[in-house]
N, C-alpha and C positions, 0 to 999 in steps of 0.2 A: 742176035735174036734167039738163036738156039740156046745160048747160056741163060738168057733172061727167062726163057720158057722153063728150063730145068730148075732155075732158082725159084720160079713161081710154084712149080710142083712140090718142091721141097717144103716151101712155106705152108702150102695147103695141107701136105701130109702131116706136118708138125701140128698144125691147128686141129686136124681131125683127131690125132692121138690125144691131144690135150683135152678136147671136149668129150670124147667117147669114154663111157664107164669102163673101168679096168677092174677086174676081179682081183681083190687083194688076197693074198695068201696069208691069213692070220694064224698064228701059232701061239697057243697059251702055254705058258711055262709056269708050273706050280712050284712055289718056293716054300719050303718048310720054315715057318717062323719059330723063333725060340719062345718057349713058354714065358708069359709075363709073370712077374713076381706077385705073390699074394698081397691083397690089400692090407694096409696096416690095421692092427686091432683097434677098436674104438676106445677112446679115452675113458677112464673110470670116473663117473659123475659123483661118487660118494664124497670126495673132499669138497667139491663145490657146493653140494647140497648141505653138508655139515656146516660149512662156512656161512651159507645163507640162513640156515636155522639158527646159528649163533647170533647172526645179525638181527633176526626177528626177535629172539629172546631178549637181546640187549635193548631193542626198541621197546618191547613190552615192559621191561623193568623201568625204562626211562619214562614211559607214559604213565605207569602206575605211580611212580614218584611224583610226576607232575599233577596227577589227579588228587593224590593225598594232599599236596601243597595247596591246590585250589580249594579243596574241601575245608582245610584248616583256615584258609583265608576267608572263605564264606562264613564259617562259624564265627570268626573274629569280628567280621563286619556286622553280622547279625547281633552279636553281643554288644557292639558299640551303638547300634541303632536303638533309639528310644521308642517304645510302643506308642502308637497313635491313640490318644484318648478318644473314646467315642463321644459324640456330641451330647451334651447334657440335655435332657428333656426339658421342654419349656415348663416354667412353674405352673403348678395347678392354680386355677382360679380360686379365690377364697370361697369357702362354702357359703352358700346363701342361707342366711338365718331363716329358719322355719318357725313358724308360730307353734308353740307346744299344743298338742291335741287337748281338746277340752276335757276336763275331768269327767269320769263316768257319773251318771246321776246317782244320788244317794239312795241306797237300797231301802232305808227306813226313814224317809223324810218326816219331820215332825207334823207338817200340815196334813199329810195323808193319814198318818197314824191318828191324829186327832179327829179326822173325818171318818175314821173306822173304814178305810178303803181296803177291802180284801184283795183287790186286784194287784196291789203292790207286792203281795206275797207270791205272785205267779213266778214259777221257776223253781230252782233247787237251792237248798240251804244246808249248811254244815251245822250239826248239832253236837256241842261238846267237843272233847279232845280225846286222843288215844289215851287209855288208862288201863289199869289192871284191877280186877275185882273177882269176887266169888259168884259162881252161878250154881243154882240149885238144879241138879239133874236127877230127877226121879228119887228124891230122898237123900241124895248125897251131894256134897258141895265140892266144887273144883275151882281152883284159882286159874283164871284165864286172862289173856290179853284182849281187852275190849276196844274195838276201833271206834272212832268218832262216828256218830250217827248221821243220817241223811234224810231230809224231808223234801219232797217235791210237791208243789201245790199247783192246782189249776187256777182258773180265773175267779171261781166262786168260793174259794176257801177249802175245797176238798182236795185230798192228795194221799200220799203214801209215805210212811215212815219205815226206814230200814236200819238194821244194826247187824254187826258181825263181831263174833268173838272167836278166838283161836285158843283151844284148850290142849294141854299136853296129852291126855288120853282120849278124849272125845273127838278131837280134831276141830274142824271149822264148823261153827254154828251160825246160821243165818236166820234172821227173823224179819218179817215184813207184815205190816198191818195198815189198814186204811185209817186215815186221820181226817178230822174235820176241825176247822178253825173258826172262831167267832170272837168278836170284840165284846167285852163286858162294859157295864156302866161306869166302871172305875178306871177306864182307859187302859185296861189290861187286855191282852190277847190270850184266849183260852183254847186249848185243843182237847179233843177226846178221841180215844181209840179203843177197840175191843181187845179182849184177851185172845191171842192167837197161838197155835202151836208153831214151833220153829222147825228147822231142819238141821239135825234129826229131831223126830217128833217127841223124844223124851225130854226135850228142853221146852219150857213155856216162858213166854215173855211177861214178866212181872205179875204173874198169877191173875188177879182180877183185872177188869178193865181199868185202863190208866188214862191219865190226862196231864196237861201241863198248863201253867199260868205264866205268861211272859210279860215282862215290863221293858219298855224301850229305855235304853241307856244313852244312845247316840244315834247319829244318822247311819251307822254301820253295825251297831251291836244292840242286841236285846238279851236279857237273862231270863231263862225259863226254869221253873221248879216243878217237878212232877209230884204225884200223890205219895210217892215213897220218899219224898224229901231229898231227891237228887237234883242238883242244879246243873244247868247246861248253858253254854254260850250259844247264841243263835246268830249266825253270820251268813251272808250271801257267799255261795261258792265262787 
């Protein structure tokens, strides 16, 4: 019993030592480590970059050549293509035949002339043609270009007669006079007009009062002779 008791004490004592905290005696020993070697120098990227640049340049040259080949092929294909002709416009319909306009009424119809109808004279007429002649200018004579005359009538046979001459030294001479027309018993048409000054005033129209006697020739023409024995064609303007 005594041995068992001692053995039990020893076991309890061992258990107590195992479970009880024991202050450890820590001792730090510093060891001097050898210096580490320096890191290796970085590799030079220049050769790799140059090689990459050469590759890019080679690729660019290759692409340029391919582009030129494609452009040449496109031009060749365009040259081989025929242009598309635009559609032709539809044919125009044939022109519709139009009746010609009726001819204008005759200015000097025979029946109205025979009836001594002064109303057919209403309007303006051309008297004579452009010509060249001498004009008396205050005692001296000058060769001038004389334009065709003009007569304009109202409905009752009254109207105005005008003439124009262009002279080298005097210049343009214009004359205008009132005129009256009447039919005679011999189927002639007679006119009378007073003597009037012209512009410039040193020119006078035919001196004394003048007049004309006109005979119908056709539906469009009459011939008139004045008192100075000048003959004029009388036509509608």
